[in-house]
C-alpha positions as CSV (number, residue, x, y, z in Angstrom):
1,M,36.9,1.6,12.2
2,A,33.7,1.5,9.8
3,K,31.1,4.7,10.4
4,K,28.0,3.2,12.0
5,P,25.2,3.4,9.8
6,L,22.2,6.3,10.3
7,L,19.5,3.5,10.1
8,E,20.1,-0.3,11.5
9,F,18.2,-3.3,11.0
10,T,17.1,-4.8,14.6
11,D,14.7,-7.3,15.5
12,R,12.4,-4.4,16.7
13,G,12.6,-2.6,13.0
14,I,14.6,-0.2,11.9
15,Y,16.4,2.0,14.1
16,C,17.9,5.0,14.5
17,A,20.4,5.1,17.3
18,K,21.3,8.7,17.1
19,G,17.8,10.0,17.2
20,K,16.6,6.9,19.4
21,F,13.3,6.4,17.5
22,Y,12.3,3.2,15.3
23,I,10.7,3.3,12.0
24,D,7.6,0.9,11.8
25,P,8.5,-1.3,14.6
26,W,6.8,-4.3,15.2
27,K,7.5,-4.5,19.0
28,P,6.7,-2.2,21.7
29,V,9.5,0.8,21.5
30,D,9.4,4.5,23.2
31,D,9.2,6.2,20.4
32,A,8.1,4.9,16.5
33,V,7.7,6.9,13.4
34,I,5.0,5.3,11.5
35,T,5.0,5.2,7.2
36,H,1.2,4.2,7.6
37,A,-1.8,2.6,9.3
38,H,-1.7,-0.8,7.7
39,A,-1.5,-3.7,10.2
40,D,1.8,-4.9,9.4
41,H,3.7,-1.3,9.9
42,A,1.5,0.1,12.5
43,Y,1.6,-1.9,16.0
44,M,0.0,-1.4,19.1
45,G,2.0,-0.9,22.5
46,H,4.7,2.0,21.5
47,K,4.7,4.9,24.1
48,H,4.9,7.5,21.3
49,Y,3.8,7.7,17.7
50,L,4.8,10.0,14.9
51,A,2.4,9.8,11.7
52,H,1.1,12.1,8.8
53,H,-2.1,13.7,9.9
54,L,-4.1,12.0,7.4
55,S,-3.3,8.9,8.9
56,R,-4.6,10.3,12.5
57,E,-8.3,9.0,12.9
58,V,-7.8,5.5,11.2
59,L,-4.5,5.1,13.2
60,L,-6.8,6.0,16.7
61,Y,-9.8,3.9,15.4
62,R,-7.3,0.8,14.5
63,L,-4.9,1.3,18.1
64,G,-7.2,2.8,20.1
65,E,-6.1,5.8,22.2
66,I,-2.6,6.2,21.5
67,N,0.0,8.9,22.3
68,L,0.0,10.1,18.5
69,R,1.6,13.3,17.3
70,T,0.9,13.9,13.7
71,V,2.5,16.4,10.6
72,E,2.3,17.7,7.2
73,Y,4.3,16.5,4.6
74,G,7.6,18.3,4.2
75,E,7.1,19.4,8.2
76,T,10.6,18.7,9.9
77,V,10.7,17.1,13.4
78,M,13.9,17.0,15.4
79,K,14.5,14.1,17.4
80,N,17.7,14.3,19.5
81,G,19.6,16.1,16.5
82,V,18.4,14.2,13.9
83,S,16.3,15.7,11.2
84,V,12.8,13.9,10.7
85,S,10.4,14.8,7.8
86,L,7.6,12.5,6.0
87,Y,7.0,12.9,1.9
88,P,3.9,11.1,0.2
89,A,4.5,7.5,-0.4
90,G,1.4,7.3,-2.8
91,H,0.1,4.1,-1.1
92,V,-2.9,4.8,0.8
93,I,-4.7,7.9,2.1
94,G,-1.9,9.3,4.5
95,S,1.0,7.0,3.8
96,A,4.3,8.4,3.6
97,Q,8.1,8.2,3.1
98,I,9.9,9.2,6.3
99,R,13.1,11.0,5.1
100,V,16.4,11.2,8.0
101,E,19.1,13.4,8.2
102,H,22.3,13.5,10.1
103,K,25.2,15.8,9.6
104,G,24.0,15.5,5.8
105,E,23.9,11.9,5.9
106,V,20.3,11.4,4.3
107,W,18.4,7.9,4.6
108,V,14.8,7.4,2.9
109,V,12.3,4.6,4.3
110,S,9.7,4.1,1.4
111,G,7.3,2.1,3.8
112,D,5.0,0.8,1.1
113,Y,4.4,2.8,-2.2
114,K,3.1,3.4,-5.7
115,V,3.9,5.6,-8.4
116,E,0.6,5.9,-10.2
117,N,-1.8,8.6,-9.2
118,D,-4.6,6.7,-7.9
119,G,-7.3,9.7,-7.3
120,I,-7.4,9.9,-3.6
121,S,-4.2,9.5,-2.2
122,T,-1.6,11.9,-2.3
123,P,0.8,11.0,-5.2
124,F,4.4,9.4,-4.7
125,E,6.9,11.9,-4.3
126,P,10.8,10.6,-5.2
127,V,13.2,11.8,-2.5
128,K,16.9,12.5,-3.0
129,C,19.2,10.4,-0.4
130,H,22.3,8.3,0.0
131,H,20.4,5.6,1.3
132,F,16.8,4.5,0.4
133,I,14.9,1.7,2.0
134,S,12.6,0.0,-0.5
135,E,9.3,-2.2,-0.4
136,C,9.3,-5.1,-3.4
137,T,6.2,-6.8,-2.9
138,F,5.8,-7.0,-6.8
139,G,9.5,-7.1,-7.7
140,M,9.4,-9.1,-10.8
141,P,9.0,-8.2,-14.2
142,V,5.6,-10.3,-14.6
143,Y,4.1,-7.2,-12.6
144,Q,3.0,-4.7,-15.0
145,W,0.0,-2.7,-14.0
146,K,-1.8,-1.6,-16.7
147,P,-3.3,2.3,-16.4
148,Q,-6.3,2.2,-13.7
149,V,-8.6,4.0,-15.8
150,Q,-8.3,0.6,-18.4
151,T,-9.0,-1.7,-14.8
152,F,-12.2,0.6,-13.7
153,N,-13.5,0.4,-17.3
154,E,-13.4,-3.0,-16.8
155,I,-15.3,-3.1,-13.4
156,N,-17.6,-0.9,-14.7
157,N,-18.4,-3.1,-17.8
158,W,-18.6,-6.3,-15.4
159,W,-21.4,-4.3,-12.9
160,R,-23.6,-3.8,-16.5
161,G,-23.3,-6.9,-17.3
162,N,-24.4,-8.0,-13.8
163,L,-27.4,-5.7,-13.7
164,H,-28.3,-7.1,-17.0
165,N,-28.3,-10.7,-15.9
166,G,-29.9,-10.1,-12.8
167,V,-27.1,-10.7,-10.2
168,A,-25.9,-8.8,-7.6
169,T,-22.2,-7.5,-7.5
170,V,-20.3,-8.0,-5.1
171,L,-16.7,-6.3,-5.2
172,V,-13.6,-7.0,-2.8
173,G,-10.7,-4.8,-1.4
174,Y,-8.6,-4.3,1.6
175,S,-10.6,-2.2,3.6
176,L,-7.8,0.8,3.6
177,G,-6.6,2.0,0.7
178,K,-8.1,-0.1,-2.2
179,A,-11.8,0.2,-0.7
180,Q,-11.5,4.3,-1.0
181,R,-9.5,4.0,-4.4
182,I,-12.5,2.2,-6.0
183,L,-14.9,3.9,-4.3
184,Q,-13.6,7.2,-5.7
185,N,-12.7,6.1,-9.5
186,L,-16.4,3.9,-10.1
187,D,-18.7,5.0,-12.5
188,L,-21.5,5.6,-10.3
189,F,-24.2,5.1,-12.7
190,N,-26.5,3.0,-11.2
191,G,-27.0,4.5,-7.6
192,K,-25.4,3.2,-4.4
193,V,-22.4,1.8,-3.2
194,Y,-23.3,-0.3,-0.1
195,T,-20.2,-1.3,2.4
196,H,-19.1,-4.0,4.6
197,G,-19.1,-2.3,8.6
198,V,-15.0,-2.8,8.1
199,I,-14.9,-0.4,5.2
200,E,-17.7,1.7,6.6
201,N,-16.1,2.4,10.1
202,T,-12.8,3.1,7.9
203,N,-14.4,5.4,5.4
204,E,-16.2,7.1,8.9
205,A,-12.3,7.8,10.3
206,L,-11.3,9.1,7.5
207,L,-14.3,11.4,6.9
208,R,-13.6,12.6,10.1
209,N,-10.1,13.7,9.5
210,G,-11.5,16.0,6.7
211,V,-11.1,13.5,3.4
212,L,-13.6,13.5,0.6
213,L,-15.2,10.3,-0.2
214,N,-18.1,9.8,-2.6
215,P,-21.3,8.5,-0.4
216,T,-22.1,5.3,1.0
217,A,-24.7,2.9,2.6
218,R,-23.6,0.6,5.4
219,I,-25.0,-2.7,5.2
220,T,-27.1,-3.6,8.2
221,P,-29.7,-6.4,9.0
222,E,-32.3,-3.6,8.3
223,S,-30.8,-3.4,5.3
224,S,-33.2,-4.5,2.4
225,K,-31.6,-7.2,0.4
226,E,-33.4,-6.1,-3.0
227,E,-32.3,-2.5,-2.6
228,V,-28.7,-3.8,-1.7
229,R,-28.4,-5.9,-4.8
230,K,-29.4,-3.1,-7.3
231,G,-26.1,-1.2,-6.2
232,I,-23.0,-2.3,-5.6
233,I,-21.4,-4.4,-2.4
234,L,-18.1,-3.3,-1.5
235,A,-16.5,-6.1,1.1
236,P,-13.5,-6.7,2.6
237,P,-11.2,-10.1,1.8
238,S,-12.3,-11.2,5.2
239,S,-15.8,-11.4,4.1
240,V,-15.0,-13.9,1.3
241,G,-17.1,-17.0,2.0
242,T,-19.0,-16.3,4.8
243,P,-22.7,-15.9,5.6
244,W,-22.7,-12.4,5.2
245,M,-21.7,-12.7,1.6
246,R,-24.1,-15.6,0.8
247,K,-27.0,-13.8,1.6
248,F,-26.9,-11.4,-1.4
249,Q,-26.8,-14.6,-3.8
250,P,-27.3,-14.3,-6.6
251,Y,-24.2,-12.5,-7.0
252,S,-20.9,-12.0,-8.8
253,F,-17.6,-11.7,-6.8
254,G,-15.0,-9.8,-8.5
255,Y,-11.4,-9.5,-6.3
256,C,-9.0,-6.4,-6.8
257,S,-5.0,-7.4,-6.2
258,G,-2.2,-7.1,-7.7
259,W,-1.9,-11.0,-7.2
260,M,-4.6,-11.3,-10.0
261,A,-1.6,-10.8,-12.6
262,I,-1.0,-14.5,-11.8
263,R,-2.2,-17.2,-13.9
264,G,-4.5,-19.1,-11.0
265,A,-4.8,-16.6,-8.4
266,K,-8.7,-15.8,-9.1
267,R,-9.3,-19.6,-8.8
268,R,-7.9,-20.0,-5.5
269,R,-9.5,-17.0,-4.3
270,A,-12.9,-18.4,-5.7
271,A,-13.7,-15.4,-7.7
272,D,-15.7,-15.1,-10.6
273,R,-13.6,-12.2,-12.0
274,G,-9.9,-10.7,-10.9
275,F,-9.2,-7.3,-11.3
276,V,-5.3,-6.2,-11.1
277,L,-5.3,-3.5,-9.1
278,S,-2.6,-3.0,-6.6
279,D,-1.6,0.0,-4.2
280,H,2.0,-1.5,-4.5
281,A,4.8,-0.3,-7.3
282,D,4.9,-2.7,-9.9
283,W,8.3,-3.8,-11.8
284,D,8.8,-0.6,-14.0
285,G,7.5,1.6,-10.9
286,L,9.8,0.0,-8.1
287,I,13.0,0.6,-10.6
288,S,11.8,3.7,-11.7
289,A,11.0,5.2,-8.0
290,I,14.6,3.7,-6.7
291,D,16.7,5.3,-9.7
292,A,14.8,8.7,-9.3
293,T,16.5,8.6,-5.4
294,G,19.8,8.9,-6.8
295,C,20.4,6.6,-3.8
296,E,24.2,5.2,-3.1
297,S,22.9,2.1,-1.6
298,V,19.1,0.3,-1.6
299,Y,17.8,-1.8,1.2
300,L,14.8,-4.2,0.3
301,T,12.8,-5.0,3.3
302,H,10.1,-7.7,1.5
303,G,8.6,-9.3,-1.7
304,Y,10.9,-11.0,-4.5
305,T,13.6,-9.2,-2.7
306,A,16.3,-12.0,-3.7
307,T,15.5,-11.9,-7.5
308,F,15.1,-8.0,-7.1
309,S,18.3,-7.2,-5.7
310,R,20.3,-9.5,-7.9
311,Y,18.5,-7.6,-10.6
312,L,19.8,-4.5,-9.2
313,N,22.9,-5.2,-8.5
314,E,23.4,-6.3,-12.2
315,I,22.3,-3.4,-13.9
316,G,24.7,-0.9,-11.5
317,F,23.1,-0.5,-7.8
318,D,24.4,-1.3,-4.6
319,A,21.3,-3.6,-3.4
320,H,21.2,-5.7,-0.1
321,E,18.2,-8.0,1.3
322,V,17.2,-7.2,4.8
323,H,14.9,-8.8,7.3
324,T,11.7,-7.2,8.5
325,L,8.1,-8.9,9.4
326,Y,6.3,-6.2,6.9
327,G,4.5,-7.5,4.3
328,D,1.6,-9.4,5.9
329,E,-1.1,-6.8,5.2
330,E,-4.7,-9.1,4.6
331,E,-5.3,-7.6,0.8
332,E,-1.7,-8.2,-0.5
333,E,-1.0,-11.7,0.8
334,A,1.7,-13.7,-1.5
335,P,0.0,-16.2,-3.1
336,S,0.7,-19.9,-1.9
337,Q,2.1,-20.7,-5.3
338,P,4.1,-18.1,-6.4
339,P,5.4,-17.8,-10.0
340,P,8.6,-20.1,-10.9
341,E,11.4,-17.8,-10.6
342,G,13.5,-18.9,-13.6
343,E,10.5,-18.9,-15.8
344,E,10.2,-15.0,-14.8
345,L,14.2,-14.0,-14.5
346,N,14.2,-15.1,-17.9
347,S,12.2,-12.0,-18.7
348,L,14.7,-9.5,-17.0
349,K,15.4,-6.7,-19.1
350,K,18.9,-5.9,-19.5
351,V,18.9,-2.2,-19.5
352,S,19.7,0.9,-17.3
353,P,16.9,2.2,-14.9
354,S,15.7,5.1,-16.3
355,G,13.9,7.2,-13.6
356,G,11.4,9.2,-16.5
357,D,9.6,11.9,-15.3
358,L,10.4,11.0,-11.7
359,E,14.3,12.0,-12.8
360,G,15.4,14.8,-10.9
361,A,12.6,15.4,-8.7
362,G,12.6,15.1,-4.8
363,V,14.8,16.8,-1.9
364,L,18.0,16.1,-0.1
């Protein structure tokens, strides 16, 4: 009789029967371990929550008064004889990979992650394991990120050009993760950063949690339009095309997302400029992260799961697709017309993966 796996994929979420807990469940459960506070991973209705302490105030802001326990990275919690610990995922502030161990068997659930140090999130740390449950939002070789310093140079030059041309600058990014990354990496050469209320509420929650952020000013009905237009305006995707944004006309509107790497994505979002900036790993980052775990098998939860699992199997991994409800966070919504799969498959690199400087790191 086959041994029952330590983690299972159920219609409620990823389940540990021995520990009697779920990881990022999307239906109400008694005991939930949460990788991060994005809406597709942190749902309302659970009796008990466990998350990293830097997610605390954002989870309370988003979910209300929940029964929440928080821990530090590397701290171990025992659940019915199963060891649970959290390690940095590098996705957003407070994001974590969940390491689960029982009788020497180790599984890691990545949640969402990126391997580039963004200067605000705790950098990704590979964790040795037997089984790795990974996202692959950008699991196609067309997705190759430039170093973020290049992207921010483009953003700063665009902002300077807008000032020279007498138009306001509106930069759009998701309120948790992208907005703080932008805020901490902008060259604040021309004064204030002004924020939409949703972003400012998120910033205030992070500040209550002890996170240090550059100063911002909330845009209110009393805000001077002339003064706001002299700075840079950070807005969430939900504000695009609304009267709130139109009141700053004339403006130039930029959109920050990994989907900006696709031809036509900027046009579909009606943006003047598209900046390729994602809080998810690109093609090379996914491969290096998976390789660095030393895992025997990998399970892909969301993204280009069919293409990416096929490629991983071709280069020697034991890869599987699984069905989950992850991947619907506002900023990284998949394009309505993804690139032709056949075209992108032609550029798949038939080489063995290399962990690079990730190789050998992490814990078992």
